[in-house]
C-alpha positions as CSV (number, residue, x, y, z in Angstrom):
1,M,89.2,56.3,99.0
2,S,89.7,60.1,100.6
3,T,87.5,62.0,101.8
4,P,87.5,66.0,103.9
5,D,87.3,65.0,107.5
6,G,84.5,63.9,108.8
7,G,84.5,62.6,111.9
8,P,86.6,62.0,115.6
9,A,90.6,61.2,114.9
10,N,92.1,58.3,116.7
11,G,89.4,55.9,115.3
12,G,92.4,54.0,114.4
13,S,91.8,51.0,111.9
14,A,90.0,48.1,113.5
15,D,90.2,46.3,109.7
16,G,93.6,46.5,110.0
17,G,93.8,50.2,107.1
18,L,95.7,52.5,107.3
19,R,94.5,56.6,107.6
20,V,96.0,59.4,106.8
21,T,94.9,62.8,107.8
22,L,96.7,65.5,106.3
23,L,97.0,68.5,109.2
24,G,98.5,71.0,107.3
25,T,99.0,72.1,103.5
26,G,100.2,75.5,103.5
27,T,104.6,76.9,103.6
28,S,106.4,77.6,106.3
29,T,104.7,81.3,106.5
30,G,100.9,79.5,106.0
31,V,98.3,81.2,104.3
32,P,96.8,83.4,104.9
33,R,99.7,84.7,105.0
34,I,100.7,87.6,107.5
35,A,100.2,91.3,106.4
36,C,99.1,89.9,102.6
37,D,95.7,91.2,100.9
38,C,96.4,89.0,98.3
39,P,93.1,86.9,96.2
40,V,94.4,83.7,98.2
41,C,94.9,85.3,101.5
42,T,91.2,87.0,101.0
43,S,89.8,83.9,99.9
44,D,86.6,82.4,101.4
45,D,87.8,79.2,99.5
46,P,88.4,77.0,102.9
47,R,90.6,74.8,100.6
48,N,92.9,77.9,100.7
49,H,93.2,78.3,104.5
50,R,96.4,76.3,105.0
51,L,98.2,75.4,108.2
52,R,101.9,74.9,108.3
53,A,103.0,71.2,107.3
54,G,101.7,67.7,109.5
55,V,100.4,64.6,108.7
56,L,98.6,61.9,110.7
57,L,99.2,58.1,110.3
58,E,96.2,56.2,112.4
59,T,96.2,52.0,111.9
60,A,95.1,49.5,114.4
61,G,98.9,49.5,116.2
62,G,98.7,53.4,116.9
63,T,99.0,56.6,115.9
64,V,101.7,58.8,114.5
65,L,102.9,62.7,113.6
66,V,104.2,63.8,110.7
67,D,105.9,67.0,111.7
68,A,105.0,68.8,115.1
69,S,104.0,72.7,113.1
70,P,104.1,75.8,115.4
71,D,99.8,75.1,114.6
72,L,100.2,71.7,116.9
73,R,97.5,73.3,119.3
74,Q,95.3,74.1,116.0
75,Q,95.3,71.1,114.0
76,A,95.0,68.8,117.6
77,L,91.8,70.7,118.7
78,T,90.3,70.4,114.8
79,H,91.8,66.3,114.4
80,R,90.1,65.7,118.0
81,I,93.7,63.9,118.5
82,R,93.0,62.2,121.4
83,R,96.5,60.3,121.5
84,L,100.2,59.3,120.5
85,D,102.1,57.0,119.9
86,A,105.2,58.8,118.0
87,V,106.3,61.6,115.8
88,L,108.3,61.7,112.5
89,F,110.6,64.5,111.7
90,T,111.5,65.0,108.2
91,H,113.5,67.4,108.6
92,A,114.4,70.6,111.6
93,H,113.5,73.9,110.2
94,A,110.5,75.8,112.8
95,D,107.8,75.0,110.6
96,H,108.2,71.7,110.9
97,I,109.6,71.3,114.9
98,Y,108.1,74.6,116.9
99,G,105.3,72.4,117.8
100,L,107.3,70.3,119.8
101,D,106.2,72.0,123.3
102,D,102.8,70.3,122.6
103,V,103.0,67.0,122.8
104,R,103.2,67.2,126.2
105,V,100.0,67.4,127.1
106,F,100.3,63.5,125.4
107,N,102.5,62.9,127.9
108,F,100.4,63.8,130.3
109,I,97.5,62.0,129.3
110,Q,99.4,59.0,128.4
111,R,101.7,59.1,130.8
112,T,105.1,57.6,129.1
113,E,107.5,58.9,127.7
114,L,106.9,60.3,123.4
115,P,109.6,58.5,121.4
116,C,110.6,60.7,118.0
117,Y,112.5,59.8,115.6
118,G,114.3,61.3,112.5
119,S,117.8,61.5,110.6
120,P,121.0,62.0,113.6
121,Q,121.3,65.4,112.0
122,T,117.6,66.2,112.4
123,L,117.4,65.1,115.9
124,R,120.3,66.9,117.3
125,A,118.8,70.0,115.6
126,V,115.6,69.2,117.7
127,R,117.6,68.3,120.5
128,R,119.5,72.2,120.2
129,Y,116.3,74.2,119.3
130,F,114.7,72.2,122.6
131,A,117.4,71.9,125.3
132,Y,115.0,73.1,128.4
133,V,113.3,70.3,127.2
134,F,116.7,66.8,128.2
135,E,118.5,69.4,130.7
136,A,117.8,68.8,134.7
137,G,115.7,72.3,135.7
138,Q,112.6,73.1,136.7
139,A,109.4,72.4,134.7
140,G,107.1,75.1,135.2
141,G,103.8,73.6,133.9
142,G,105.8,70.9,132.4
143,K,108.1,69.9,129.8
144,P,107.5,67.1,126.9
145,L,108.8,64.0,127.9
146,L,110.9,62.9,125.0
147,V,112.9,60.0,123.8
148,L,115.3,60.4,119.9
149,R,115.9,58.0,118.1
150,P,118.2,58.5,115.2
151,V,117.2,56.1,112.4
152,S,119.0,55.8,108.4
153,K,117.1,52.1,108.0
154,P,113.2,51.1,108.1
155,F,112.4,51.2,111.0
156,A,108.3,50.0,113.1
157,V,106.4,52.2,114.9
158,A,102.8,51.3,116.2
159,G,102.9,47.5,114.1
160,E,104.0,49.0,110.9
161,R,107.3,49.4,108.8
162,V,108.6,52.8,108.3
163,V,111.0,53.5,105.7
164,P,113.2,56.7,105.6
165,V,113.4,58.4,102.2
166,P,116.0,60.8,101.4
167,V,115.9,63.4,99.7
168,W,116.8,67.1,99.3
169,H,115.9,70.6,99.9
170,G,118.7,72.9,98.9
171,E,121.6,71.5,99.9
172,M,119.8,70.0,102.8
173,P,119.5,66.3,103.6
174,V,115.7,66.0,104.4
175,Y,113.5,62.5,104.8
176,G,110.7,61.7,103.2
177,Y,108.6,58.6,104.9
178,R,107.0,55.6,102.9
179,V,104.1,53.6,105.6
180,R,102.7,51.1,103.1
181,D,101.7,52.6,99.8
182,F,101.6,55.9,100.8
183,A,104.7,58.3,100.4
184,L,105.2,61.7,102.5
185,V,107.8,63.7,100.6
186,T,107.3,67.5,101.9
187,D,110.1,69.4,101.2
188,V,112.3,68.8,97.9
189,S,114.1,70.3,96.1
190,A,115.1,66.7,93.9
191,I,115.5,63.3,94.5
192,P,118.2,61.2,94.0
193,E,117.8,57.7,92.1
194,S,118.1,55.5,95.1
195,S,115.4,57.2,97.0
196,L,113.7,57.4,93.9
197,A,113.5,52.9,93.7
198,L,112.2,53.2,97.7
199,L,109.0,55.7,96.3
200,R,107.5,52.3,93.1
201,G,104.6,51.3,93.8
202,L,103.0,54.1,95.7
203,D,99.1,54.0,95.7
204,I,99.0,58.0,97.4
205,L,102.4,60.2,97.4
206,V,102.4,63.5,99.3
207,L,105.0,65.6,97.6
208,G,105.9,69.1,98.1
209,A,105.3,71.7,95.5
210,L,105.3,75.1,96.8
211,R,105.1,77.7,93.9
212,Y,104.6,78.3,90.1
213,T,107.8,80.7,89.7
214,P,111.4,79.1,91.2
215,H,112.2,78.1,94.0
216,P,116.6,77.2,95.5
217,T,115.2,74.5,98.1
218,H,111.9,73.5,96.8
219,F,110.2,72.1,93.5
220,N,107.5,74.4,91.9
221,F,104.8,72.9,90.4
222,E,106.0,72.3,86.8
223,Q,108.9,70.7,89.1
224,A,106.9,68.6,91.1
225,V,104.0,67.6,88.0
226,A,107.1,66.6,85.9
227,M,108.2,64.1,89.3
228,A,105.1,62.6,89.8
229,A,104.9,61.7,86.7
230,R,108.7,59.7,86.8
231,I,107.2,58.3,90.4
232,G,104.5,57.1,88.5
233,A,101.9,56.9,92.2
234,R,98.2,55.7,91.7
235,R,98.0,59.4,92.7
236,T,99.8,62.6,93.4
237,V,98.7,65.3,95.9
238,F,100.5,68.3,96.0
239,T,101.3,69.8,99.7
240,H,103.6,72.6,101.2
241,V,102.1,75.2,99.2
242,S,102.1,79.7,99.0
243,H,99.6,81.9,99.0
244,E,100.7,82.1,95.3
245,V,98.4,79.2,94.4
246,D,94.4,79.7,94.0
247,H,93.3,76.2,94.8
248,A,90.4,76.6,92.6
249,A,92.2,77.9,89.9
250,P,95.7,76.2,89.3
251,K,98.1,78.5,87.3
252,V,99.3,75.4,85.1
253,A,97.6,72.1,84.2
254,L,97.7,68.8,86.4
255,P,97.7,65.7,84.3
256,A,95.4,63.5,85.5
257,G,95.5,61.6,89.1
258,V,97.4,65.0,90.3
259,E,96.0,67.5,92.7
260,I,96.4,70.1,95.0
261,G,96.1,68.8,99.0
262,Y,93.8,71.3,101.4
263,D,93.8,70.7,105.1
264,G,91.7,68.1,106.2
265,L,92.2,65.9,103.2
266,V,92.6,62.2,104.9
267,F,93.1,58.7,103.2
268,E,91.8,55.5,103.9
269,L,94.3,52.5,103.0
270,A,94.2,49.0,103.0
């Protein structure tokens, strides 16, 4: 079952379920895009207002953020995020990591370090881009307290088994993640056969679909529809969507079980 966000995040799932909130469904520029007066960027439809990519996972065992976009502060305020137990990174592009400094508030509140998971390549980039976090020196207004934990195999976070799903973002290897029968595969242009096997039997797949026209590092809508059919999830929801796409009037026919996501969309899974 899915509904728009109608209550505070971090309520967890006392019955042992998994709650997934799409914090941001936009591409790297966000939508509206700066200095653009196109019909989508000037639309009154709130589903066309897309913050940068981010997903919140909540279970009885804890709260996990997938990617820390530059819009993280706004997302946390909107969805009343009160706690974080871990961060998962899909890759180290700016729109997926440049909100990382904002997690220091959770360090203040929780008085503990925050574990961050990702591929060794991704975490090396995080360490480089946020060098001040890991170097001795004056903290000023505070800096995040992070523990970087490289992963390449399934691992446990907040009482859940998390499966990294290696995919390609152009020529860059990146991760999707599977938790129970939910998976997120955002910035993607190819999925190897070995990773398709990790995506079998899904209830919900959140899949990157940038625009209608081809792109060298992302699925366009036609490619994403074809991949959704191959994976065969009960429900596929497109994310990382550009201002080329009007939510209410897609130019590509979407088959049953495939839809465009929007900020604030919530899934409840057993």
